[in-house]
Structure formats: C-alpha cells, structure tokens
RODORO-123042 format. One record per atom (N, C-alpha, C, O): z negated, y, x; residue in three letters. Coordinates in steps of 0.1 Angstrom, whole numbers, padded with zeros to 4 digits, always signed. Atoms other than C-alpha are relative to their C-alpha. Layout:
% RODORO-123042
ZYXala...
% end
This chain:
% RODORO-123042
+0012-0002-0002met+0070+0024+0096met-0003-0011+0008met+0002-0021+0005met+0007+0009-0006lys+0050+0004+0122lys-0012-0005-0002lys-0020+0003-0008lys+0013+0006+0005ser+0020-0019+0120ser-0010+0010+0004ser-0020+0012-0003ser+0011-0007-0004lys+0000+0004+0142lys-0003+0014-0007lys-0014+0019-0005lys+0001-0011+0007asp+0006+0034+0120asp-0008-0003-0014asp-0012+0007-0021asp+0006+0001+0014val-0010+0018+0088val-0015-0001+0001val-0021-0008+0009val+0013-0003-0001lys-0044+0030+0082lys-0008-0007-0013lys-0004-0006-0025lys+0009+0008+0012ile-0071+0010+0060ile-0005+0013-0007ile-0010+0023-0002ile+0005-0010+0010gly-0080+0032+0030gly+0010+0010-0005gly+0007+0017-0015gly-0009-0010+0004ala-0050+0052+0029ala+0010-0004-0012ala+0012-0016-0015ala-0012+0003+0010leu-0022+0055+0001leu+0012+0001+0006leu+0015+0010+0013leu-0015+0000-0005tyr+0013+0046+0008tyr+0009-0002-0014tyr+0005-0007-0025tyr-0010+0005+0010leu+0044+0043-0014leu+0006-0013+0005leu+0009-0014+0017leu-0005+0014-0004ala+0056+0007-0013ala+0009-0007-0010ala+0008-0004-0022ala-0008+0006+0009lys+0082-0014-0027lys-0005-0013-0005lys-0007-0023+0003lys+0008+0013+0005val+0066-0041-0051val+0012-0003-0010val+0016+0007-0016val-0009+0006+0010ser+0092-0061-0073ser+0010+0009-0002ser+0012+0013-0014ser-0012-0010+0002lys+0122-0037-0068lys-0004+0013-0005lys+0004+0021-0008lys+0003-0013+0005val+0101-0007-0079val-0010+0006+0012val-0017-0001+0020val+0007-0006-0010val+0085+0018-0056val-0014+0006-0007val-0012+0013-0016val+0011-0003+0007val+0048+0023-0065val-0011+0005+0011val-0009+0003+0023val+0008-0004-0010thr+0017+0039-0049thr-0010-0013+0000thr-0013-0020-0009thr+0009+0011-0003val-0006+0013-0032val-0012+0006+0009val-0010+0015+0017val+0012-0003-0009lys-0041+0016-0016lys-0003-0011+0009lys-0006-0022+0004lys+0003+0011-0006ile-0046-0005+0014ile-0014-0001+0002ile-0022+0008+0007ile+0015+0003+0000ile-0079-0022+0012ile-0005-0006+0013ile-0016-0003+0018ile+0006+0006-0015arg-0083-0043+0045arg+0013-0007+0005arg+0024-0007-0001arg-0011+0007-0008glu-0062-0061+0070glu-0003-0016-0003glu-0014-0020-0002glu+0003+0014+0003asn-0056-0099+0059asn+0000-0008+0012asn+0008-0007+0021asn+0002+0009-0012pro-0066-0126+0083pro+0012-0007+0004pro+0013-0010+0016pro-0012+0007-0003arg-0033-0143+0079arg+0011+0008+0003arg+0022+0003+0004arg-0012-0009-0001gly-0013-0114+0086gly+0002+0011-0013gly+0001+0008-0025gly-0002-0009+0012gly-0005-0082+0067gly-0012+0007-0005gly-0021+0008+0003gly+0010-0008+0005trp-0027-0061+0045trp-0002-0003-0014trp+0008-0005-0022trp+0000+0002+0014asp-0043-0067+0012asp-0001+0016-0005asp-0008+0024+0000asp+0001-0014+0006ala-0037-0036-0011ala-0003+0000-0015ala-0006-0010-0021ala+0002-0002+0016leu-0043-0024-0046leu+0011+0009-0005leu+0013+0020-0002leu-0010-0008+0007asn-0013-0015-0068asn-0008+0010-0009asn-0016+0006-0018asn+0008-0009+0010leu-0026+0017-0085leu+0007+0002-0013leu+0001+0007-0023leu-0007+0000+0012ser+0001+0015-0112ser-0006-0011-0010ser-0009-0008-0022ser+0005+0012+0008thr-0013-0020-0125thr-0013-0003+0003thr-0019-0009-0006thr+0015+0002-0004gly-0048-0022-0108gly-0001-0014+0006gly-0012-0018+0010gly+0000+0013-0006arg-0037-0056-0093arg-0001+0001+0016arg+0002+0011+0022arg+0000+0000-0015lys-0043-0067-0057lys+0011-0007+0003lys+0014-0016-0003lys-0011+0004-0006ile-0013-0074-0038ile-0001-0002+0016ile-0009+0004+0023ile-0001+0002-0015leu-0003-0087-0002leu+0013+0008+0004leu+0024+0007-0001leu-0012-0005-0009ile+0019-0064+0021ile+0000-0008+0011ile-0009-0007+0019ile-0001+0008-0010arg+0031-0088+0044arg+0006+0008+0013arg+0002+0004+0024arg-0005-0009-0011gly+0049-0063+0068gly+0003+0014-0004gly+0006+0018-0015gly-0002-0015+0003pro+0052-0026+0072pro+0014+0004-0005pro+0016+0016-0008pro-0014-0005+0006gln+0089-0026+0061gln-0001+0003-0016gln+0007+0010-0022gln-0001-0003+0014arg+0077-0026+0025arg-0007+0012-0003arg-0008+0016-0014arg+0009-0013+0002leu+0056+0007+0030leu+0012+0011+0004leu+0018+0011+0014leu-0009-0013-0002arg+0078+0038+0026arg-0006+0012+0008arg-0001+0015+0019arg+0006-0012-0006lys+0056+0067+0034lys-0014+0002-0004lys-0018-0004-0014lys+0013-0003+0002glu+0020+0079+0035glu-0001+0010-0012glu+0006+0020-0012glu+0003-0008+0011gln+0009+0094+0001gln-0013+0010+0003gln-0023+0005+0008gln+0011-0009+0000glu-0014+0124+0000glu-0006+0001-0012glu+0001+0002-0022glu+0006-0002+0012gly-0040+0126-0025gly+0003-0012-0010gly+0011-0021-0007gly-0003+0011+0010tyr-0041+0104-0056tyr+0010+0005-0009tyr+0012+0017-0012tyr-0014-0002+0009pro-0010+0101-0079pro-0008+0002-0013pro-0019-0001-0015pro+0003-0003+0014asn-0012+0113-0115asn-0014+0008-0002asn-0022+0006-0011asn+0012-0009+0002gly-0040+0139-0109gly-0014-0007+0003gly-0024-0002-0002gly+0016+0003-0005gly-0068+0117-0094gly-0004-0012-0009gly-0016-0014-0010gly+0006+0010+0008lys-0069+0088-0119lys-0007-0013+0006lys-0012-0022-0001lys
% end
C-alpha cells in the first residue's frame, strides 16, 4: 500500500505486535504516519508507514461493535 492510498476515517487490516487486527485511521500525525484506533483493544496507536497496513476493510468487524 502507498501513503497516498490511505484514507482518514477508513478501516484497515494492520499488523500490530505480530498480530493482524482491524484499525481505524483517525488523523494524519504531524510527525509522519497516522494516528489510528485499534478496534480489538480500543487503544490509540501510531502507524508510521503504509507497510503495516494490509488492505482496506469493508464495514465494521464483528457485526458493527
């Protein structure tokens, strides 16, 4: 995935601590990358590069929790 393809507010599968989880991109980080919300844990994380993002997710996981 390329940086120009990342959309604010979209859901993506991302690799976080050796596990692939669904994240929601919240905003662009002023220092580079994106601030995101890990939907599995509810914690905010920093996605530094587009290499961590696997693919865009359609809809909400687990039936819209």
